[in-house]
N, C-alpha and C positions, 0 to 999 in steps of 0.2 A: 312729522311723526307718522302720518299715514303711509307715506312712501317707504319708510323704514319698516313698518309692519308688513306691508305688501311684499317687500323684498325678502324678509325673513320667511314669509309663508311660501314664497316661490322657491327659495332655497330648500326649505324643508320638503316640499313636494318634490323637487328635483332629486333630493337624497333618497327619498322613498322610491322613486322610479329607478334609480341606479341600483340600489341594493335589492330591490325586488325583482329586477331583471338580470341578475348576475348569470353569466354563462359558465361559471365554474360548477362542477358536479356538486350537487347538494348544498349550495351556498344559500343558507337560510338563517336570518337572525333568530336567536333564541331569546325568549322572555322567561322570566322567573315564575310566572303564574302556574298554578297547579293544573288548571284545566280551563279551556275556552271552547265555546261552541263555534264550529266553523260552518260548513255547508249542510244545514238541516240534520242529517242523520250522522254527521261525522263529529266525534268529540276528540279534541286535541288535548292530550294530557302529559304530565311529566312522567319520567321513567318508573317512579314507584306506583303511580296509579295505573300505568300501562302494564306493569308486571302483574298487578292484582287482577286487572281486567282480563289479561291473557291466560290466567290460570282457572278461569270460570269454565264449568262444565259447558261443552258445546262450542267454545271459542276456537276459531281457527286462526293461527298465527301465520301471517303472510309477510314474506321478505320480498320487496320489490326491486331489489338490486340485480345486477347481472349474475349469471350463472357462476362465473369466476369469482366474483365477490362472495357469493353464497358459500361456494366450496372452501373458501379460505377461512370462514367462520360465520356461523349463523346461530340464532337462538334455537335451542333444542326443540324439536317438533315443528319448526316452521316449514311452510311450503314456499317454493320460490316461484314468483310470477314477475318476470322483468317488465316494469312499467314502461320502459323505453323500447321494448321489443316489439316486433311487428304483430305478435299474436295476443297482445294484452287484452284487448277488447274481447276477443273470442275466448280467452282463458277465463276471464271473470264471468263471462256469460254462462259458463258451465257450473258456477257456484250458486248455492242456494241464497237467493237475495234476502231472505228472511233470517239467515244465520248471522252470528256475531263474528266480526273480523277484527283482529288486533294487527295493525300494519306498521312496519318500520322499514327503514333504509340506513344509508350511511349517516346522514346528518339531518333529515327531515324534508328536504326539497322534493325528492321523488315520492316519498310516502304522502306528502300533501297532494301532489299531482294524481297519485294513485286513488287516494280516498275521494278526491273531487270527482274523478271519473266514475268510481264505484257508486257514489251517491247519485251522480247523474244517471246512472244505469238502473237505479231503483233499489239499491241496497239500503237496508233500514237501521242497521246497527254496526257502526264503524268506529273503532277507537284508533286514532292516529297518534304515534309517538312524537312528542315535542323533543327533538334531538335525534340522536342516532344510536346505532349499535354500540358504540363506545360507552355512551351513557348508560345503556342497558347493562352492559358488563360491569360498569362501576357500581350499578344498583344491585348486582348479585345475580343477573340472568345467567342461566347455564348456556355457555357458548360451545358449540361443537364444530368440527371440520369434516369436510367430505361432502359428498352429494346425498 
């Protein structure tokens, strides 16, 4: 019985490693919870809670996808800072660390990377979207095209 439990635990851990290290863009499993606390100052929330947070006075909406993805469609009012671009660290360093930021991407992988880096850089109020832009659009977010 102990061997069976150990084998199941090993299989579960292996599954987590494989899904957590996917090389496809934005491959992140989604859970149904409304909100979960990630790294200190990062709050990961569902699309409805993200939309509510993003409309609060003083909140900056940040799209961390590529410029091409941003131009193809982004949340109205969002600024584009590509988390996988060579200037991401320098770009976020120009932002007010005490400000509030609502961050999203295509499916959640890149926004999780971005918000982790932002928290590590000293940002104190970050709302990360659980999911991606399609989830925001389905929840009623205004999506616009162009730069």
